LORODO-964962 format. One record per residue (C-alpha): residue in one letter; chain; residue number from 1; z, y, x. Coordinates in Angstrom, 1 decimal, always signed. Last residue first. Layout:
% LORODO-964962
 type mol seq     zz     yy     xx
    A   A NUM      Z      Y      X
...
//
This chain:
% LORODO-964962
 type mol seq     zz     yy     xx
    K   A 142 +101.2  +89.2 +141.6
    Q   A 141 +100.1  +91.0 +144.7
    Y   A 140 +100.4  +94.4 +143.2
    K   A 139 +104.1  +94.2 +142.6
    N   A 138 +104.7  +92.9 +146.2
    L   A 137 +102.9  +96.0 +147.5
    M   A 136 +105.0  +98.3 +145.3
    K   A 135 +108.2  +96.7 +146.6
    S   A 134 +107.2  +97.1 +150.2
    L   A 133 +106.3 +100.8 +149.5
    P   A 132 +109.6 +101.4 +147.6
    T   A 131 +111.4 +100.5 +150.8
    H   A 130 +113.2  +97.2 +151.3
    S   A 129 +112.1  +96.9 +154.9
    F   A 128 +109.7  +94.9 +157.0
    I   A 127 +106.3  +96.3 +156.5
    I   A 126 +106.4 +100.1 +156.2
    V   A 125 +109.7 +101.1 +157.7
    R   A 124 +110.2  +98.6 +160.4
    R   A 123 +106.5  +98.3 +161.1
    S   A 122 +106.2 +102.1 +161.5
    L   A 121 +109.3 +102.5 +163.6
    F   A 120 +108.6  +99.6 +165.9
    N   A 119 +104.9 +100.6 +166.3
    F   A 118 +105.6 +104.2 +167.1
    V   A 117 +108.2 +103.4 +169.7
    F   A 116 +105.9 +100.9 +171.4
    V   A 115 +102.9 +103.3 +171.1
    V   A 114 +104.7 +105.9 +173.2
    A   A 113 +105.8 +103.4 +175.9
    T   A 112 +102.3 +101.7 +175.9
    A   A 111 +100.6 +105.0 +176.5
    V   A 110 +102.7 +105.7 +179.6
    L   A 109 +102.2 +102.2 +181.0
    K   A 108  +98.4 +102.4 +180.2
    A   A 107  +98.2 +105.7 +182.1
    D   A 106  +99.7 +104.0 +185.2
    K   A 105  +97.1 +101.2 +185.0
    Y   A 104  +94.2 +103.7 +184.3
    N   A 103  +95.0 +105.7 +187.4
    I   A 102  +95.8 +109.3 +186.5
    H   A 101  +92.9 +111.8 +186.6
    Y   A 100  +94.6 +114.4 +184.4
    V   A  99  +91.7 +114.9 +182.0
    S   A  98  +89.8 +111.7 +182.1
    V   A  97  +92.6 +109.2 +182.9
    L   A  96  +95.6 +110.8 +181.2
    L   A  95  +93.7 +112.2 +178.1
    H   A  94  +91.6 +109.0 +177.7
    L   A  93  +94.6 +106.8 +178.0
    I   A  92  +96.6 +108.9 +175.5
    S   A  91  +93.8 +108.9 +173.0
    L   A  90  +93.3 +105.2 +173.5
    C   A  89  +97.0 +104.4 +172.9
    L   A  88  +97.1 +106.6 +169.7
    I   A  87  +93.9 +104.9 +168.4
    V   A  86  +95.3 +101.5 +169.3
    G   A  85  +98.6 +102.3 +167.6
    T   A  84  +96.8 +103.2 +164.4
    I   A  83  +94.9 +100.0 +164.8
    G   A  82  +98.3  +98.2 +165.2
    T   A  81  +99.7  +99.9 +162.1
    I   A  80  +96.7  +98.7 +160.2
    F   A  79  +97.0  +95.2 +161.8
    F   A  78 +100.7  +94.9 +160.7
    L   A  77  +99.6  +96.0 +157.2
    M   A  76  +96.9  +93.4 +157.2
    F   A  75  +99.2  +90.8 +158.6
    E   A  74 +101.7  +91.4 +155.8
    M   A  73  +99.0  +91.4 +153.2
    Q   A  72  +97.7  +88.0 +154.5
    L   A  71 +101.2  +86.5 +154.8
    S   A  70 +101.8  +87.4 +151.1
    N   A  69 +105.2  +87.9 +149.6
    I   A  68 +106.1  +91.1 +151.5
    I   A  67 +109.7  +91.2 +152.6
    S   A  66 +109.5  +89.1 +155.7
    S   A  65 +112.5  +88.9 +157.9
    F   A  64 +112.0  +90.8 +161.1
    I   A  63 +112.9  +89.8 +164.5
    Y   A  62 +112.3  +86.2 +165.8
    K   A  61 +109.5  +84.4 +164.0
    R   A  60 +107.7  +87.2 +162.2
    C   A  59 +108.0  +89.5 +165.3
    L   A  58 +106.8  +86.7 +167.6
    F   A  57 +103.8  +86.0 +165.4
    F   A  56 +102.8  +89.7 +165.0
    N   A  55 +103.4  +90.5 +168.7
    V   A  54 +101.2  +87.7 +170.0
    L   A  53  +98.4  +88.8 +167.6
    L   A  52  +98.8  +92.5 +168.6
    G   A  51  +98.7  +91.5 +172.3
    I   A  50  +95.3  +90.0 +171.9
    M   A  49  +94.2  +93.1 +169.9
    F   A  48  +95.5  +95.4 +172.6
    S   A  47  +93.6  +93.4 +175.3
    S   A  46  +90.3  +93.9 +173.5
    I   A  45  +90.9  +97.6 +172.9
    A   A  44  +92.1  +98.3 +176.4
    A   A  43  +89.2  +96.3 +177.9
    A   A  42  +86.7  +98.4 +176.0
    I   A  41  +88.5 +101.6 +177.1
    Y   A  40  +88.8 +100.4 +180.8
    N   A  39  +85.0  +99.5 +180.9
    F   A  38  +84.7  +95.8 +181.4
    S   A  37  +83.9  +94.5 +184.9
    L   A  36  +84.8  +90.8 +184.2
    R   A  35  +87.4  +90.4 +187.0
    E   A  34  +88.8  +93.8 +187.5
    V   A  33  +88.4  +95.4 +184.1
    L   A  32  +88.9  +92.3 +181.9
    F   A  31  +91.7  +90.9 +184.1
    I   A  30  +93.5  +94.2 +184.2
    M   A  29  +93.3  +94.5 +180.4
    S   A  28  +94.4  +90.9 +179.9
    S   A  27  +97.4  +91.5 +182.2
    Y   A  26  +98.4  +94.5 +180.2
    D   A  25  +98.1  +93.0 +176.8
    V   A  24  +99.7  +89.6 +177.6
    V   A  23 +102.6  +91.4 +179.5
    F   A  22 +102.8  +93.9 +176.6
    A   A  21 +103.2  +91.1 +174.0
    A   A  20 +106.1  +89.7 +176.0
    G   A  19 +107.6  +93.1 +176.3
    G   A  18 +107.1  +93.8 +172.6
    V   A  17 +109.1  +90.6 +171.9
    F   A  16 +111.8  +91.7 +174.3
    L   A  15 +111.9  +95.3 +173.1
    Y   A  14 +111.7  +94.1 +169.5
    S   A  13 +114.9  +92.1 +170.1
    L   A  12 +116.5  +95.3 +171.4
    F   A  11 +115.3  +97.3 +168.4
    Q   A  10 +116.6  +94.6 +166.0
    R   A   9 +120.0  +94.6 +167.7
    S   A   8 +120.1  +98.4 +167.6
    L   A   7 +119.0  +98.4 +164.0
    H   A   6 +121.7  +95.9 +163.0
    R   A   5 +124.3  +97.9 +164.9
    S   A   4 +123.2 +101.1 +163.2
    L   A   3 +123.3  +99.4 +159.8
    S   A   2 +126.8  +98.0 +160.3
    M   A   1 +127.3  +94.2 +160.5
//
């Protein structure tokens, strides 16, 4: 299979897995805001972390073959890219809600689309590839 076809298939699979994680993330955020009266930022952080866990386990099972020898190291890198995604998501949410007065639900959809692409690319390159970074991480685990 060609590299472009493989990446297309991987991206499509990531779209489905990311979609499942997004449903968990988005519905959790709405529940926290509307039922438990969380601030939308606090709810976004909490729901993103729940979605991150779902995404990690589904990605490991269905999309990416693990290159890093340690599950803990792999999760830590996944978490770091996720935290970077949270910062990006919150920045976009704050901008759209506070500056442009867009409803938090609509702003979350926009932020999620941007973070989705960021997460796929960063995880594909940093965690689940045969890059020098992955090889270096394996070297230091031994």
